[in-house]
Structures are given as structure tokens and as C-alpha cells.
C-alpha positions in Angstrom: 0.0 0.0 0.0 1.3 3.4 -0.9 0.2 7.0 -0.6 0.6 9.1 -3.8 -0.7 12.6 -4.1 -3.1 12.1 -1.2 -4.5 8.9 -2.6 -4.0 5.5 -0.9 -3.2 2.9 -3.5 -3.2 -0.8 -3.0 -1.4 -2.3 -6.0 -2.5 -5.9 -5.1 -6.2 -5.1 -5.0 -6.8 -5.6 -8.7 -5.4 -9.2 -8.3 -7.7 -9.8 -5.3 -10.8 -8.4 -7.2 -10.1 -10.6 -10.2 -9.5 -13.7 -8.1 -12.6 -13.2 -5.9 -14.9 -12.2 -8.7 -13.6 -14.2 -11.6 -13.9 -11.0 -13.7 -11.0 -9.7 -15.7 -11.0 -6.0 -14.7 -7.6 -5.5 -16.2 -9.0 -6.1 -19.7 -10.8 -2.7 -19.6 -9.3 -0.2 -22.0 -11.6 2.7 -21.2 -13.8 2.8 -24.3 -16.6 4.2 -22.1 -19.4 2.2 -23.7 -20.5 1.0 -20.3 -20.9 4.6 -19.0 -22.5 5.9 -22.2 -25.3 3.2 -22.0 -25.9 3.3 -18.3 -29.4 4.5 -17.4 -28.5 5.6 -13.9 -25.1 7.2 -14.6 -26.6 10.6 -13.7 -26.9 9.5 -10.1 -23.4 8.0 -9.7 -20.4 9.7 -8.2 -18.1 7.9 -10.6 -19.1 6.6 -14.0 -18.7 2.8 -14.4 -15.6 3.1 -16.6 -14.0 5.4 -14.1 -14.7 3.1 -11.2 -13.0 0.2 -13.1 -10.0 2.5 -13.7 -10.0 3.2 -10.0 -9.8 -0.6 -9.3 -7.0 -0.9 -11.8 -5.1 1.9 -10.0 -5.7 0.2 -6.6 -8.0 2.9 -5.1 -9.7 0.4 -2.9 -11.0 2.8 -0.2 -12.5 5.2 -2.7 -14.2 2.4 -4.7 -15.7 0.7 -1.6 -17.0 4.0 -0.2 -18.5 5.1 -3.5 -22.2 5.6 -4.1 -21.8 4.2 -7.6 -21.7 0.5 -6.5 -25.1 1.1 -4.6 -26.7 3.2 -7.3 -26.0 0.6 -10.0 -29.4 -1.0 -11.0 -27.7 -4.2 -12.2 -29.6 -3.9 -15.5 -26.6 -5.4 -17.3 -26.6 -2.8 -20.1 -22.9 -2.1 -19.3 -22.1 -5.8 -19.5 -23.9 -6.2 -22.8 -22.1 -3.2 -24.4 -18.6 -4.1 -23.2 -16.4 -5.2 -26.1 -14.2 -7.2 -23.8 -17.2 -9.0 -22.1 -16.4 -7.6 -18.7 -19.4 -8.5 -16.4 -19.6 -5.0 -14.9 -23.0 -5.6 -13.3 -21.7 -8.7 -11.5 -18.6 -6.8 -10.5 -20.7 -4.1 -8.9 -22.5 -6.8 -6.9 -19.1 -8.2 -5.6 -18.0 -4.7 -4.7 -21.2 -4.2 -2.7 -20.5 -7.4 -0.8 -16.9 -6.3 -0.2 -18.1 -2.8 1.0 -20.5 -4.4 3.5 -18.0 -7.0 4.7 -15.3 -4.4 5.2 -17.6 -1.8 6.8 -16.9 0.8 4.2 -20.4 1.9 3.4 -20.6 5.7 3.7 -22.8 7.0 0.9 -26.2 5.6 0.2 -26.4 4.2 3.8 -29.9 2.9 3.5 -29.3 1.1 0.1 -27.2 -1.7 1.7 -29.9 -2.2 4.3 -32.5 -2.5 1.5 -30.1 -4.9 -0.3 -29.8 -7.1 2.7 -33.5 -7.1 3.6 -34.4 -7.9 0.0 -32.0 -10.9 -0.1 -33.2 -12.0 3.4 -36.8 -12.0 2.2 -35.9 -14.2 -0.8 -33.9 -16.6 1.4 -36.8 -16.8 3.9 -39.7 -17.1 1.5 -38.2 -18.2 -1.8 -39.3 -14.9 -3.3 -39.8 -11.3 -2.1 -42.6 -10.8 0.2 -43.0 -7.0 0.1 -44.8 -6.4 3.3 -42.4 -8.4 5.4 -39.4 -6.9 3.6 -40.7 -3.3 4.1 -41.3 -4.0 7.8 -37.8 -5.4 8.3 -36.3 -2.5 6.3 -38.2 0.1 8.3 -37.1 -1.5 11.6 -33.5 -1.4 10.6 -33.6 2.2 9.3 -35.8 3.6 12.0 -37.9 5.4 9.4 -41.4 4.2 10.1 -43.6 7.0 8.7 -42.3 8.1 5.3 -44.3 5.7 3.1 -47.2 5.0 5.5 -49.9 6.5 3.4 -48.6 4.9 0.2 -48.3 1.5 2.0 -51.9 1.7 3.3 -53.2 2.5 -0.2 -51.3 -0.4 -1.7 -52.6 -2.7 1.0 -56.2 -1.6 0.5 -55.9 -2.3 -3.2 -54.5 -5.8 -2.7 -50.9 -4.9 -3.8 -49.4 -5.9 -0.5 -50.3 -9.3 0.7 -50.3 -10.2 4.4 -48.8 -13.6 3.8 -46.1 -14.7 1.3 -47.2 -16.7 -1.7 -46.2 -20.3 -1.8 -43.1 -21.1 -3.9 -41.8 -24.4 -5.1 -38.2 -25.1 -4.5 -37.6 -23.2 -1.3 -35.1 -25.7 -0.2 -33.1 -25.3 -3.4 -33.2 -21.5 -3.1 -31.8 -21.8 0.5 -29.1 -24.1 -0.9 -28.1 -21.5 -3.4 -27.7 -19.0 -0.6 -25.7 -21.5 1.4 -23.3 -22.3 -1.4 -22.9 -18.6 -2.2 -21.9 -17.9 1.5 -19.5 -20.9 1.5 -17.9 -19.7 -1.7 -17.6 -16.2 -0.3 -15.8 -17.5 2.8 -13.1 -19.2 0.7 
């Protein structure tokens, strides 16, 4: 690790990222097709191509603390447009996981909570159960009132169900989560 011009650089980080994600980040030559096609780039602090360049330069702290990894909609437009077949959307997901694991979440603080409650709902029910997920999210953020009127209207119209719908293959879904966690531990 070295400090250069006020930036902390970890020259080994790109090797770690590529090994953990299986994504060849070093293949990016900054054509900017990912950023030009991104539908949410306006809300990002760093465009996707710039974030990849930051990984190449070893700017681990800046990447893991960025809002970009949380703003990414994982729509895969960037991955589709990449001439080097870099799975940028998958990379963003790995970076979100690393940010949570290392406690680097600073911007978009409620987004990681939403991310975790969303996945928790899928693990528990085999699919998202909106009412339970929203309840868990509100408990974790402490924001109980902001969407109360909207939630009530959705409930009255049958858009929010009291109980989760039955899903086939719950055991298989839980197994996917288990294997994913085991792979992450390696």
C-alpha cells in the first residue's frame, strides 16, 4: 500500500478483485461504452468506466466507499455493451458485498440495508414478500412513517399481501444462498 498525491493505493487489490470475482477487470481499456449506455449514470459519483479504472489503480477505499456501487441498477446494459465481455454488473455486486464485509459503506447508507433485507426475504420465502421486507427495512432504518400512506393504499388495493405466496423449490433456493456464502468464505 502506498500514498501518492493524497491517494491511498493498494497495488495488489486488482489481483484480489479478479481472483474473488472471476472478472478480468484488467481487460478494460476505457472505451466508455458502459458509461454511455448506463441508465442511472446521472446519479453516480463515478461513471462505471472510471470506477473500473480506480480498481486498476488500486484505489480500494474510494471504490468501496463510492455511491456508484449502490446506485447501479444491475440492469446489465454495461455488461452487454462491453467489447471485452467484462461483467460489470456482476462486479458491482461483488463490490457491494466487499463494501459491507469491510464496513466501508458511507454513501447511500440505506441502500445496503435494503439490499440485505431484499435478499433476506428471498432466502426466507423463496421470493420477495414485500410487506415483510418493508417491515424489516423500516425497523433497521428507524424510518417508520415516510411511506405509511402509500403503503396503506397499496394494502387496500391488494398490492401488499399479508402472507407470502407459496413457492416451489424453497429448499433449493436456500441451498443456493448456502453455497454462495460458502464460496464467499473461501
